C-alpha positions in Angstrom: 5.3 -2.1 -0.3 1.0 -3.5 1.2 1.8 -6.2 -1.8 -1.5 -5.3 -1.7 -4.2 -6.0 -1.7 -1.2 -6.3 -2.0 0.3 -8.2 1.0 2.8 -5.4 1.0 2.4 -5.6 -2.3 5.2 -4.0 -3.2 7.2 -5.9 -1.9 7.3 -3.2 0.1 8.0 -5.7 2.6 11.5 -5.3 2.3 12.5 -8.0 -0.2 14.3 -10.9 2.3 12.4 -13.6 3.9 12.9 -12.5 7.5 10.5 -14.3 9.8 10.1 -13.7 13.8 7.9 -15.0 16.1 6.0 -12.7 18.6 3.9 -15.3 20.8 2.8 -12.8 23.7 -0.7 -11.4 23.1 0.2 -9.1 20.2 0.3 -9.4 16.5 0.2 -7.9 13.1 -1.1 -8.3 9.7 -0.6 -6.3 6.4 -1.0 -6.1 2.9 -0.1 -2.9 0.8 2.1 -0.5 2.3 5.7 -0.1 3.0 6.8 -0.7 6.3 8.0 2.4 8.4 11.1 0.4 9.3 12.8 -2.3 7.9 14.1 -3.9 11.1 12.3 -7.1 12.5 9.9 -6.9 15.0 10.4 -7.5 18.4 8.6 -9.6 21.0 5.8 -7.4 22.7 2.6 -7.7 24.5 -1.0 -6.6 23.9 -4.5 -7.1 24.4 -7.6 -5.5 23.4 -10.9 -5.5 22.1 -13.9 -3.1 21.3 -17.2 -3.0 19.3 -17.8 -5.9 16.7 -19.1 -6.0 13.5 -21.3 -8.5 14.3 -22.5 -10.6 17.3 -19.7 -11.8 19.2 -17.7 -12.0 22.6 -15.9 -8.9 21.6 -19.4 -7.3 20.9 -20.7 -8.6 24.0 -17.9 -8.1 26.5 -17.6 -11.9 27.2 -14.1 -13.9 27.6 -13.3 -16.3 24.8 -9.7 -17.0 25.8 -7.8 -19.4 23.6 -5.2 -18.3 20.6 -5.3 -17.2 17.0 -2.4 -17.0 14.8 -1.8 -14.3 12.3 0.8 -13.6 9.7 1.8 -10.0 8.8 4.5 -8.2 7.1 4.5 -5.4 9.5 7.3 -4.0 11.5 8.7 -0.8 13.4 6.0 1.7 13.8 3.2 -0.3 12.0 3.7 -3.2 14.2 3.6 -0.9 17.5 0.3 0.5 16.0 -1.1 -2.7 15.6 -0.2 -3.9 19.1 -2.2 -0.7 20.3 -5.1 -1.9 18.0 -5.0 -5.1 19.6 -4.8 -4.2 23.4 -8.3 -3.5 23.9 -8.9 -6.7 22.1 -7.0 -9.2 24.1 -8.0 -7.4 27.5 -12.0 -7.9 26.9 -11.5 -11.3 25.4 -8.6 -13.0 26.7 -7.7 -14.2 23.6 -3.9 -14.5 22.6 -2.9 -13.4 19.4 0.1 -15.3 17.8 1.9 -13.1 15.0 4.5 -14.2 12.5 6.2 -11.1 10.8 6.6 -12.8 7.4 8.4 -10.7 4.7 7.7 -12.8 1.8 4.0 -13.8 1.4 4.7 -16.4 -1.4 5.0 -18.6 1.8 1.3 -18.6 1.7 0.8 -20.3 -1.4 4.1 -22.8 -0.4 1.9 -24.0 2.4 -1.3 -24.7 0.4 0.8 -26.4 -2.0 2.6 -28.5 0.6 -0.6 -29.3 2.5 1.0 -27.3 5.6 -1.5 -25.6 7.9 -2.1 -21.7 7.0 -2.4 -19.1 9.9 -5.9 -18.4 11.3 -5.6 -15.0 9.7 -3.2 -13.2 7.3 -3.2 -11.1 4.4 -4.5 -12.4 1.0 -2.6 -14.4 -1.7 -1.6 -13.0 -5.0 -4.1 -11.8 -7.0 -3.9 -14.6 -9.5 -4.8 -17.3 -6.8 -7.9 -15.3 -5.3 -10.7 -17.0 -7.2 -9.0 -20.7 -7.1 -8.6 -20.2 -3.2 -12.3 -18.9 -2.8 -13.6 -21.6 -4.7 -11.6 -24.0 -2.9 -12.5 -22.9 0.6 -9.1 -22.0 1.3 -10.3 -18.5 2.3 -13.7 -17.8 4.1 -15.9 -15.4 2.9 -16.9 -12.3 4.9 -20.3 -13.2 4.9 -20.0 -16.0 7.0 -19.2 -14.0 10.3 -19.6 -9.9 9.6 -22.5 -8.0 9.5 -22.3 -7.3 5.7 -25.1 -4.4 5.9 -23.2 -2.5 8.2 -20.0 -3.3 6.5 -20.9 -2.1 3.1 -22.5 0.9 4.3 -19.5 2.1 6.6 -16.8 1.1 4.3 -14.9 3.3 1.5 -17.0 2.1 -1.6 -14.0 2.0 -3.6 -13.0 -0.8 -1.1 -15.8 -3.0 -1.1 -15.0 -4.2 -5.1 -11.8 -5.8 -4.0 -11.1 -9.5 -3.1 -14.7 -10.2 -4.2 -15.2 -13.8 -6.1 -19.1 -15.1 -7.1 -20.3 -12.0 -5.2 -18.9 -13.1 -1.9 -16.0 -10.8 -0.2 -12.9 -12.1 0.9 -10.5 -9.2 1.8 -11.4 -7.4 5.4 -10.6 -3.9 4.9 -8.8 -2.1 7.8 -6.6 0.7 6.4 -6.2 2.3 3.2 -3.4 4.8 1.6 -3.5 7.3 -1.3 -0.8 7.4 -3.8 0.2 9.8 -6.6 0.7 12.8 -4.0 3.5 15.2 -4.9 5.1 16.2 -1.3 6.9 19.3 -1.1 8.5 21.6 1.7 6.2 24.5 2.6 9.1 27.1 2.8 10.7 25.8 -0.7 7.5 25.7 -3.0 4.7 28.7 -2.1 3.2 28.7 -5.3 -0.4 27.4 -6.3 -0.4 23.5 -7.1 0.0 22.9 -10.9 -3.2 22.3 -12.5 -1.7 20.1 -15.3 1.4 17.6 -15.8 3.0 20.4 -18.4 2.9 23.1 -15.7 4.4 20.7 -13.0 7.1 20.2 -15.2 7.5 23.9 -16.0 8.3 24.7 -12.7 11.6 26.5 -12.0 13.2 24.9 -8.9 15.5 27.2 -6.8 19.3 27.5 -7.8 21.2 24.3 -7.4 18.1 22.3 -6.6 16.4 19.7 -9.1 12.7 19.7 -9.6 11.9 16.1 -8.1 13.5 13.6 -5.6 13.1 10.0 -6.3 14.8 6.7 -4.6 14.0 3.3 -6.0 16.0 1.2 -3.5 14.0 -1.4 -1.7 16.1 -4.4 -1.4 14.6 -7.6 -3.4 11.7 -5.0 -4.2 13.5 -2.2 -5.5 11.8 -0.5 -8.4 8.3 -0.3 -6.8 8.3 3.0 -6.1 8.8 3.8 -10.2 6.1 1.3 -10.8 3.7 3.1 -8.4 4.6 6.2 -10.5 4.0 4.6 -13.7 0.8 3.3 -12.5 -0.6 6.4 -11.7 0.5 7.8 -15.1 -1.4 5.1 -17.1 -4.5 5.3 -15.1 -4.8 9.2 -15.8 -3.5 9.3 -18.8 -5.1 6.2 -20.7 -7.9 5.9 -18.5 -9.5 2.8 -16.0 -10.0 0.1 -18.9 -6.7 0.6 -20.5 -5.3 0.4 -16.7 -7.6 -3.1 -15.7 -6.5 -4.8 -19.3 -2.7 -3.8 -18.4 -2.3 -5.2 -15.0 -4.9 -8.2 -16.2 -2.1 -9.0 -19.0 -4.7 -7.7 -22.0 -2.6 -4.8 -23.1 0.7 -5.1 -24.3 3.5 -3.4 -22.5 4.8 -2.2 -26.1 1.5 -0.5 -26.8 1.6 3.3 -27.2 -0.4 3.8 -23.7 2.3 2.0 -21.9 4.8 3.4 -24.0 3.9 6.9 -23.5 3.8 6.3 -19.6 7.1 5.3 -19.4 8.3 8.4 -21.4 6.4 10.8 -19.1 8.0 9.0 -16.0 11.3 9.3 -17.8 11.3 13.1 -17.6 10.9 13.2 -14.0 13.9 10.9 -13.8 16.0 12.5 -16.5 19.3 14.2 -15.6 17.9 17.8 -15.8 15.1 17.0 -13.6 16.0 14.7 -10.8 18.5 15.4 -7.7 21.6 13.4 -8.0 21.1 11.9 -11.5 20.6 8.0 -12.2 22.9 6.6 -9.9 21.6 8.4 -7.1 17.9 7.4 -7.9 19.0 4.0 -8.1 20.8 3.6 -5.1 18.4 5.9 -2.5 16.0 4.0 -0.5 12.5 5.1 -1.0 12.1 5.9 2.7 15.0 8.5 2.7 14.4 9.9 -0.9 12.6 13.0 0.8 15.7 14.2 2.8 16.7 16.5 0.4 13.3 18.3 0.3 14.4 19.4 3.7 18.1 20.2 3.4 19.4 23.6 3.4 19.7 24.3 0.9 17.3 22.0 -0.8 18.1 19.4 -3.1 14.6 19.4 -4.8 11.3 21.0 -4.9 8.9 17.7 -5.1 8.7 14.0 -4.2 6.1 11.7 -5.3 4.7 9.3 -2.6 1.8 8.0 -0.7 0.4 8.8 2.5 2.7 6.9 4.6 5.8 8.8 3.6 5.4 11.5 6.0 6.6 8.9 8.8 10.1 8.8 7.1 10.3 12.6 6.9 9.7 12.8 10.7 12.2 9.8 11.1 15.2 12.3 9.7 13.6 15.7 10.8 11.7 15.1 14.1 10.5 18.9 14.4 8.9 19.1 11.3 4.9 19.8 11.6 2.4 18.5 9.2 0.6 20.9 7.3 3.1 23.7 8.4 6.7 22.4 7.4 5.3 20.0 4.7 2.2 19.0 2.5 1.2 17.7 -0.8 -1.0 18.2 -3.5 -2.5 15.6 -5.9 -0.6 14.9 -9.1 -1.8 17.3 -11.9 -4.3 16.3 -14.9 -2.8 14.4 -17.8 -5.8 13.7 -19.6 -8.8 15.7 -18.3 -11.4 12.8 -19.2 -9.6 10.8 -16.6 -9.1 13.0 -13.9 -10.6 11.8 -10.4 -8.7 8.4 -11.0 -6.9 7.9 -8.0 -4.2 5.2 -7.2 -4.4 3.5 -3.7 -3.7 0.5 -1.7 -5.2 -1.0 1.2 -4.4 -3.4 4.2 -6.5 -6.2 4.3 -7.1 -9.7 6.2 -8.4 -12.8 5.1 -9.6 -15.5 7.6 -8.4 -19.0 6.6 -9.2 -20.7 9.5 -12.8 -20.6 11.0 -12.5 -20.7 14.6 -14.2 -18.6 17.5 -11.1 -16.8 18.2 -10.5 -15.9 14.4 -13.9 -14.6 14.0 -14.0 -12.3 17.0 -10.5 -11.0 15.9 -11.8 -10.0 12.5 -14.9 -8.9 13.8 -13.1 -6.5 16.0 -10.8 -5.0 13.2 -13.7 -4.2 11.3 -15.1 -1.9 14.0 -14.6 2.2 14.3 -12.9 1.5 17.3 -10.0 -0.5 16.0 -9.6 1.6 13.1 -9.4 4.9 15.1 -6.6 3.6 16.8 -4.8 3.0 13.9 -5.6 6.6 12.6 -4.7 8.4 16.0 -1.2 6.5 15.6 -0.7 8.3 12.3 0.5 7.4 8.9 -2.5 6.0 7.6 -6.5 6.3 6.7 -9.3 4.4 7.9 -11.1 1.9 5.6 -14.2 3.1 7.1 -15.8 6.3 5.8 -17.4 7.0 8.7 -14.2 8.0 10.5 -13.4 11.5 10.1 -11.1 12.6 13.2 -7.4 12.5 11.8 -4.4 13.4 14.2 -3.2 16.1 11.6 -3.9 18.2 8.3 -2.2 16.2 6.0 -4.4 12.9 6.7 -7.6 15.1 6.9 -6.8 16.2 3.4 -5.9 13.1 2.1 -9.3 11.5 3.4 -10.9 14.3 1.5 -9.0 13.5 -1.5 -10.1 9.8 -1.0 -13.8 10.7 -0.5 -13.9 12.9 -3.4 -12.2 10.4 -5.9 -13.9 9.2 -8.9 -12.1 5.8 -8.6 -9.8 4.6 -6.4 -8.0 1.8 -8.4 -5.6 -0.6 -7.2 -1.9 -0.6 -7.4 -1.2 -2.3 -11.3 1.9 -4.2 -10.2 0.4 -5.4 -6.8 -2.3 -7.1 -9.0 0.1 -9.1 -11.6 1.5 -12.5 -11.3 4.7 -12.2 -9.2 6.9 -12.9 -12.0 5.4 -9.9 -13.8 5.5 -8.0 -10.9 9.2 -8.6 -10.4 10.1 -8.0 -14.0 8.0 -4.7 -14.0 10.3 -3.5 -10.9 13.4 -4.2 -12.7 11.9 -2.9 -16.0 12.1 0.6 -14.4 15.5 0.2 -12.8 16.8 -0.6 -16.2 15.2 2.5 -17.7 16.2 4.8 -15.3 19.8 3.6 -15.8 19.5 3.9 -20.0 16.3 5.4 -21.3 17.3 4.7 -24.9 16.9 1.3 -24.1 12.9 1.6 -24.0 11.7 -0.5 -26.7 13.9 -3.5 -25.8 12.6 -3.2 -22.3 9.1 -3.4 -23.4 9.5 -6.0 -25.7 10.9 -8.1 -22.7 7.9 -7.2 -20.5 5.6 -8.5 -23.3 7.5 -11.7 -23.6 7.2 -12.0 -19.6 3.7 -11.1 -19.7 2.8 -13.9 -22.6 4.5 -16.5 -20.1 3.2 -15.4 -16.5 -0.9 -15.0 -17.4 -2.6 -18.7 -17.6 -5.2 -18.4 -20.5 
């Protein structure tokens, strides 16, 4: 979705601007990952606190009282999980969390430009605004309220490089996800994970089935799943330098490196390889794309998605067991020297208003107690590397993948200016519909790039 740091970067936020107020001791905040449900959140109650990452009423067990306002993109199961996280916080501190579910986080920038107050806590701005907002003091550095020695030693190292301006950290990491995973039905694919992309493409699916399932529909954010797949190819085909230059606007879309990534992605959505053909790919919601994996007979063998996708499998097939009925392998090698580059995203919080209540909540979210509640709810990895207890073998495996990664690189589309990001998403839809138009599609992206990035 994330935005990530996406606010749900990918717009996984569902594309519509839907706002609902939850003003009863519960709240939610998010950035990069798709919502398990696109339905608006409902009012709920919550409370809660646990140990804190620094001196605070949370750590000492004292009552603070008052309120803290939070904006989030979470709904459905993600919101429920956040409410569970908040319960100990409110119980211990007496702080009421007023959470507003916001599906379009460009509203943050609109408020800044209009001089309208921001929430106390929310996700980060688009990456192109990060430095400016830090310099102007719109965001408060973690160093002003967290024990950074503990935070830095306990958090996944790859996440510590995100949201840093002039040596100070502004994004507090609370959850993470791994992308570029090939999911499969263990009753259908019983072989050994392929070592290379050529080996993957050479696998013969069962009669009547296709090699891949793909779904790109996500409302106004349609196309983000393909942008993730392309980003995964670029980082492992051409390496982190090209990848970073690309999302920073310094690598042309028409360059051989980016063009070859589209061409490899094109093999995955070609009629001979993909379930239902281009029309099905374009019209199928990303959350429902995996249903044919478990149909009888199966419609496809593999679905590329992130660690959040099992929640959708279980919505459609509640009796499935992780590790028994479905599993994943990491996308195979493309260019061996770039093996170990992993695409990921994270959920993070930024503090915009420095209050005792906001500090207490931010401190609490950085603790193992809070993040273990998220992990126990399923569907996510913790940002803390010190957490090793996961509810199923799938996420235990994913945590090992993240720990073994050479680099965990941010989702490229989530790092691009909004106009570039939306053009990227649309390009994947146009290309899936007609791959013969690749050169003109890339030329148009070059033009958007030239206009979207400030010198």
